[in-house]
C-alpha positions in Angstrom: -4.1 -26.8 18.8 -6.7 -25.6 21.8 -3.6 -23.0 23.2 -2.8 -21.5 19.5 -6.8 -21.1 18.6 -7.1 -19.6 22.1 -4.4 -16.7 21.7 -5.4 -15.9 18.3 -8.8 -15.5 19.4 -8.3 -13.4 22.7 -5.9 -11.1 20.1 -8.3 -10.6 17.4 -11.5 -10.3 19.6 -9.7 -7.4 21.6 -8.1 -6.1 18.6 -11.9 -5.0 17.5 -12.7 -4.5 20.9 -15.6 -6.9 21.0 -16.7 -8.3 24.6 -16.8 -12.0 25.2 -20.5 -11.5 25.2 -20.6 -9.0 22.3 -18.5 -12.0 20.1 -20.6 -14.9 21.5 -24.1 -12.8 20.3 -22.3 -12.2 16.6 -21.5 -16.1 16.2 -24.7 -17.7 17.8 -23.0 -18.9 21.1 -22.7 -18.5 24.8 -20.7 -16.5 26.5 -19.3 -19.1 28.2 -18.5 -20.9 25.2 -16.1 -18.0 24.2 -14.4 -18.1 27.6 -13.8 -21.7 27.1 -12.2 -21.2 23.7 -10.0 -18.8 24.9 -8.9 -20.3 28.1 -7.9 -23.5 25.9 -10.5 -25.5 27.7 -12.5 -26.4 24.5 -11.9 -26.2 20.8 -14.3 -25.0 18.3 -15.8 -27.0 15.6 -15.2 -26.5 12.1 -18.4 -25.1 12.1 -17.9 -22.3 14.9 -14.2 -21.5 13.9 -16.3 -20.4 10.4 -18.3 -18.0 12.3 -15.9 -16.8 14.4 -13.6 -15.8 11.7 -16.1 -14.3 10.0 -16.9 -12.0 12.8 -13.8 -11.3 13.3 -12.8 -10.4 9.5 -10.1 -13.0 9.7 -9.7 -16.5 7.9 -9.8 -19.8 9.2 -5.9 -20.2 9.0 -5.5 -16.9 10.9 -7.0 -18.7 13.8 -5.4 -21.6 13.3 -1.9 -21.1 12.7 0.8 -20.0 14.9 1.0 -16.0 15.6 3.9 -14.4 13.8 5.3 -11.4 13.5 7.7 -12.0 10.4 7.7 -13.8 7.3 10.6 -14.9 4.8 12.8 -12.2 6.1 10.6 -9.5 5.6 11.3 -6.3 7.2 8.8 -3.2 7.4 8.8 0.5 7.7 5.5 2.1 9.0 4.6 5.2 11.0 1.3 4.4 11.7 -0.6 3.1 14.8 -2.8 0.4 14.2 -6.2 0.6 16.0 -7.1 -3.2 15.1 -3.0 -4.3 14.7 -3.6 -7.9 14.7 -6.0 -7.8 12.0 -4.3 -5.6 10.3 -0.4 -7.4 10.4 -2.5 -11.0 9.3 -4.2 -9.2 6.9 -0.5 -8.3 5.7 1.5 -11.0 5.9 -1.2 -12.9 4.0 -0.8 -10.8 1.0 2.8 -10.8 1.0 2.8 -14.4 1.3 0.3 -15.1 -1.2 2.2 -12.3 -3.5 5.6 -14.5 -2.8 4.5 -17.6 -3.1 3.1 -16.5 -6.9 6.3 -15.0 -8.3 8.1 -18.1 -7.1 5.5 -20.1 -8.6 6.0 -18.6 -12.1 9.9 -18.1 -12.1 10.1 -14.5 -11.6 12.8 -13.1 -9.8 12.6 -10.9 -6.8 13.7 -7.0 -7.3 14.4 -4.6 -4.5 15.8 -1.2 -5.7 19.6 -0.2 -4.6 19.7 0.7 -1.2 22.0 4.4 -0.7 21.3 5.6 2.9 20.6 9.1 3.4 19.2 10.4 7.0 18.3 14.0 6.1 17.6 16.5 3.3 19.6 19.3 4.0 22.6 19.4 2.5 21.9 15.9 0.5 19.4 17.8 -2.1 21.5 17.3 -5.2 22.2 13.7 -4.3 18.1 12.4 -3.6 17.6 14.4 -7.0 20.2 12.5 -8.7 18.9 9.1 -7.1 15.1 9.9 -8.4 16.3 10.4 -11.7 18.4 7.2 -11.8 15.4 5.3 -10.8 13.3 7.4 -13.6 15.8 5.9 -16.0 15.4 2.6 -14.4 11.8 2.7 -15.8 12.5 3.9 -18.5 11.1 7.3 -18.7 13.8 10.0 -19.3 12.0 13.4 -17.7 8.6 12.6 -19.3 5.5 12.7 -17.3 4.8 9.7 -15.7 1.5 8.3 -16.9 0.8 5.9 -14.6 3.5 4.9 -11.9 1.7 1.7 -10.6 2.6 0.0 -13.5 5.9 1.4 -14.4 7.2 0.4 -10.6 5.4 -3.4 -11.0 6.7 -3.7 -14.3 10.2 -3.7 -13.3 9.4 -6.5 -10.2 8.2 -4.0 -7.6 5.7 -5.6 -5.8 2.4 -3.2 -5.1 -0.9 -4.0 -3.6 -3.5 -1.0 -3.2 -6.4 -2.1 -0.9 -8.8 -0.2 0.7 -8.0 -0.2 4.7 -10.2 1.7 6.9 -7.5 3.3 9.1 -7.5 7.2 9.4 -4.0 8.9 8.6 -2.9 5.3 7.2 -1.3 6.0 3.5 0.3 3.0 3.2 3.6 1.1 3.9 6.9 -0.8 2.5 8.9 -4.4 3.2 11.7 -5.7 2.1 13.6 -9.2 2.2 17.2 -9.9 0.9 15.8 -13.4 -0.6 12.1 -12.2 -1.6 12.5 -8.3 -2.8 10.4 -5.1 -1.8 6.8 -5.0 -1.2 4.6 -1.6 -1.0 1.2 -1.8 0.4 -1.1 1.4 -0.7 -4.2 2.2 1.0 -7.2 3.1 -1.4 -9.9 3.9 1.2 -11.4 7.2 0.1 -7.8 8.1 -0.6 -7.1 10.2 -4.3 -5.4 8.7 -6.9 -2.8 11.7 -6.4 -2.0 10.6 -2.9 -2.0 7.3 -4.0 0.7 8.0 -6.7 2.6 10.0 -4.1 2.6 7.3 -1.3 4.3 4.6 -3.9 6.9 6.9 -4.6 7.3 8.0 -1.2 7.4 4.3 -0.2 10.1 3.5 -2.9 12.1 6.6 -1.4 12.1 4.8 2.0 13.3 1.7 0.7 16.3 3.0 -0.9 17.3 5.3 2.1 15.8 3.7 5.0 16.2 0.1 4.4 18.8 -0.1 7.4 16.4 0.7 9.6 12.9 -1.3 8.7 12.2 -3.6 11.6 11.1 -7.4 12.1 7.2 -6.3 13.1 4.8 -4.1 12.4 5.4 -2.2 15.6 6.5 1.7 15.2 9.9 2.3 16.3 12.3 5.1 16.9 11.9 8.7 18.0 9.4 11.5 16.3 12.6 13.6 15.1 13.7 10.8 13.8 11.2 9.8 11.8 9.8 13.4 10.9 13.7 13.1 9.0 13.0 10.0 7.4 9.7 11.3 6.2 11.1 14.3 4.6 14.0 12.7 2.6 11.1 10.1 1.0 8.9 13.0 0.4 11.4 15.4 -1.5 12.7 12.1 -3.5 8.6 11.5 -4.1 8.6 15.1 -5.6 11.7 14.9 -8.0 10.5 11.1 -9.0 7.1 12.5 -9.9 8.2 16.0 -11.4 11.7 15.6 -12.3 13.5 19.3 -12.4 14.5 20.2 -16.1 11.1 18.9 -17.1 9.5 20.9 -14.9 11.2 24.4 -15.6 10.5 24.0 -19.3 7.0 23.8 -18.7 7.2 26.1 -16.2 8.1 28.9 -18.8 5.1 27.8 -21.1 2.3 28.4 -17.9 2.2 29.2 -14.5 -1.2 28.0 -14.2 -0.9 25.3 -11.3 -4.3 23.5 -12.8 -2.3 22.8 -15.7 0.8 22.2 -14.8 -0.6 19.4 -12.2 -2.5 17.8 -15.1 0.3 17.5 -17.1 2.4 15.8 -14.7 -0.5 14.0 -13.4 0.3 14.7 -9.6 -1.2 16.5 -6.5 -1.4 19.9 -7.2 0.4 20.0 -3.7 3.0 18.3 -5.0 3.3 21.2 -7.5 3.1 23.6 -4.8 6.3 22.4 -3.0 8.2 22.3 -6.4 7.7 26.2 -7.0 8.5 26.7 -3.1 11.8 24.7 -3.3 12.4 27.4 -6.4 11.4 30.0 -4.2 9.0 31.1 -6.8 5.9 31.0 -3.9 5.6 31.3 -0.6 4.2 27.4 -0.4 1.4 28.4 2.7 0.3 31.9 0.9 -0.3 29.9 -2.3 -2.0 27.4 -0.6 -4.2 29.8 1.0 -4.8 31.7 -2.0 -5.8 28.5 -4.0 -8.1 27.3 -0.8 -10.0 30.5 -0.7 -10.9 30.7 -4.8 -12.3 26.8 -4.4 -14.3 27.8 -1.5 -15.5 31.0 -3.4 -16.1 28.8 -6.3 -17.7 25.8 -4.9 -18.8 26.7 -1.7 -17.0 24.5 0.4 -13.5 23.7 1.6 -10.6 22.3 0.0 -9.7 19.8 2.3 -6.3 18.1 2.8 -7.5 14.8 1.7 -9.2 16.1 -1.6 -7.7 17.0 -5.0 -7.9 20.0 -6.7 -9.9 19.4 -9.9 -9.6 18.0 -12.4 -8.7 14.6 -10.4 -7.1 11.9 -11.6 -9.8 9.3 -12.4 -9.5 5.7 -10.8 -10.6 4.2 -14.0 -7.2 5.1 -15.5 -5.7 3.2 -12.6 -6.6 -0.3 -12.5 -5.7 -2.3 -8.9 -2.7 -4.6 -8.9 -2.5 -5.6 -12.3 0.8 -7.5 -11.7 -0.6 -9.6 -9.1 -4.1 -10.4 -10.8 -1.9 -11.8 -13.6 0.4 -13.6 -12.2 -2.5 -15.6 -10.2 -3.6 -16.4 -13.7 -0.3 -17.1 -14.8 0.0 -19.7 -11.6 -3.4 -21.2 -12.3 -2.7 -21.4 -16.3 0.8 -23.3 -15.3 -1.1 -25.8 -13.0 0.8 -24.4 -10.3 -2.5 -23.1 -8.2 -5.9 -24.9 -8.0 -8.9 -23.3 -9.4 -10.2 -23.0 -6.0 -6.9 -20.7 -4.3 -7.3 -18.7 -7.6 -10.8 -18.0 -6.9 -10.3 -17.0 -3.2 -6.9 -14.8 -4.6 -9.3 -13.0 -7.1 -12.2 -12.7 -4.4 -14.1 -14.8 -6.4 -16.3 -17.9 -6.4 -15.5 -20.9 -8.6 -18.1 -20.2 -10.6 -17.4 -17.2 -11.3 -13.9 -17.9 -12.0 -14.7 -20.4 -14.7 -16.7 -17.5 -16.3 -13.6 -15.3 -16.7 -11.5 -18.1 -17.4 -13.6 -18.4 -21.0 -14.1 -15.1 -21.8 -10.4 -14.7 -21.1 -9.8 -17.7 -23.5 -12.1 -16.4 -25.8 -10.2 -12.8 -26.2 -6.6 -14.4 -26.1 -4.5 -13.8 -29.3 -3.9 -17.1 -30.8 
């Protein structure tokens, strides 16, 4: 056990770029104590272990258990470089483990989209569009605008977690297991709803087209050119999943207004521009430059890539992790998890859980 704790402490401390002295000051022990822990000379007592976990932004379980890169045969796709990868990996595996356990507890079957490899857009445009249309049909949408893609994919069983992760240029990742289905993590930290929706669609594209290339760990693999080609396929799929071509052409005949089009389809203005560029109606760069100039003239500031052209979708319309939360309450009502575990998963105190439970019972339909 001392060796496991020693390895985990060292890994998480270095992941946060903390010196032994800095960690010691945060925890209230000597630097020599930290050195002894990391060299497996002594084992922290429960109080010190709890303080170390808080300082390192991990759980006590993360410090006590054998490090592992995989879980339940899940394979991952990611192209981000994680500055604090040990913490991030621990967080992802913890959420995935909890979500999978909840599904099993309430008896829900796993879900993952069908796998059909495709490595480039060129020459496969019609095929990708057809698969996007088929997936919309799977969601029961037809050609209608998608009111809430998060809810739609959760309804068919896709595991989706939206979580604020302070990693620059990280939008999301996906994972898949033959036995336990598919999972998508979406970063919600200072990211517009439109971009979050695109991330879900994009990761579904990766799950469909690139699942055979997923890795056993959260380490980036493959060449930049290969990754660019994969991203292009996933982006193309996402665009046609969010905005079906026939409906877009019909609506475009009625209005050429970019704002009206993006509001109708509930997507980013950049998705609309991509569609118009694909149809050769506009030059993407020229049109975007024109929009940015109008925005700056009107608002006195630049329209950055991370921003959305108003009116932007409101986060209140898209509650986070509804399926995950529902499964927690269902597992609790079935006696599959304890109140303490439910409170932990919901990030509540046990007392707050009792209040929420009473409120749920009051408003429940008899």
